C-alpha positions as CSV (number, residue, x, y, z in Angstrom):
1,M,0.1,0.0,0.1
2,G,2.8,2.5,0.8
3,A,4.3,2.2,-2.6
4,K,1.0,3.0,-4.5
5,K,0.2,5.8,-2.1
6,N,3.6,7.3,-2.7
7,A,3.2,6.8,-6.4
8,D,-0.3,8.5,-6.2
9,A,1.1,11.4,-4.3
10,G,2.8,12.9,-7.4
11,N,-0.1,12.2,-9.7
12,L,-0.6,15.2,-12.0
13,G,-4.2,14.5,-12.4
14,D,-5.0,15.4,-8.7
15,V,-6.6,18.7,-8.2
16,L,-6.9,20.1,-4.8
17,S,-9.5,22.6,-4.1
18,L,-10.0,24.0,-0.6
19,D,-12.7,26.3,0.5
20,I,-11.4,28.0,3.7
21,D,-15.0,28.1,5.1
22,S,-15.3,24.4,4.9
23,L,-12.3,23.7,7.4
24,S,-13.2,22.1,10.8
25,I,-11.5,23.2,13.8
26,D,-9.4,20.2,13.8
27,E,-8.1,20.8,10.2
28,I,-7.4,24.4,11.1
29,D,-5.3,23.0,14.2
30,I,-3.5,20.7,11.7
31,I,-2.6,23.5,9.3
32,E,-1.4,25.6,12.3
33,D,0.7,22.8,13.4
34,I,2.4,22.2,10.1
35,I,3.1,25.8,9.6
36,D,4.1,26.3,13.2
37,G,2.0,29.3,13.7
38,P,-1.3,31.1,13.2
39,L,-2.9,31.2,9.7
40,D,-3.0,34.9,9.6
41,Q,0.8,35.2,9.9
42,L,0.8,34.0,6.3
43,A,-1.1,37.1,4.9
44,K,2.1,39.2,5.8
45,P,3.9,40.3,2.7
46,G,6.8,38.2,2.0
47,A,5.6,35.4,4.1
48,R,6.7,32.0,2.7
49,K,3.8,30.0,1.3
50,A,5.2,26.4,0.9
51,K,4.3,25.4,4.4
52,L,0.8,26.6,3.8
53,L,0.4,24.7,0.6
54,R,1.9,21.6,2.2
55,A,-0.7,21.9,5.1
56,M,-3.7,22.5,2.8
57,A,-2.7,19.3,0.8
58,V,-2.5,17.2,4.0
59,V,-5.9,18.4,5.3
60,I,-7.6,17.7,1.9
61,K,-6.0,14.4,1.0
62,R,-6.6,13.2,4.7
63,R,-10.2,13.6,4.1
64,D,-10.0,10.4,1.9
65,D,-6.7,8.8,3.1
66,P,-6.2,9.3,6.9
67,S,-2.5,7.9,6.6
68,F,-1.6,10.9,4.1
69,T,1.6,12.6,5.5
70,A,3.2,16.0,5.3
71,E,6.0,14.2,3.4
72,D,3.5,12.9,0.9
73,A,2.2,16.4,0.3
74,G,5.8,17.4,-0.7
75,K,5.5,15.0,-3.6
76,L,2.4,16.5,-5.1
77,R,2.7,18.9,-8.0
78,I,0.8,22.4,-8.3
79,S,-0.3,24.4,-10.9
80,F,-1.2,28.2,-10.5
81,K,-3.9,28.9,-13.1
82,Q,-4.5,32.7,-13.9
83,K,-7.9,34.1,-14.0
84,P,-9.1,35.0,-17.3
85,K,-9.2,38.5,-17.9
86,D,-12.4,40.4,-18.0
87,P,-13.0,41.3,-21.7
88,T,-15.2,44.3,-20.6
89,A,-12.5,45.8,-18.3
90,L,-10.6,49.0,-19.7
91,S,-7.1,48.0,-20.6
92,E,-4.4,50.0,-18.8
């Protein structure tokens, strides 16, 4: 099982989506444990985001696989998608 889980951790087909309003108190606690501080510290300019991304991945993946670890999350690939430009907005 461990080998399959690790192989799946890097699956490019995985899309992680998190609605901050859907988090349980336990999930917020997990995130704050992984980032070693309060969530709001990450809103500061220049704050590093990798720990937050790792923590969010752990929370999301543990909903389906309670054995998913922070180390497994490090193997996930992420893709930042830009929002399409509003065609009705004035160009600068």
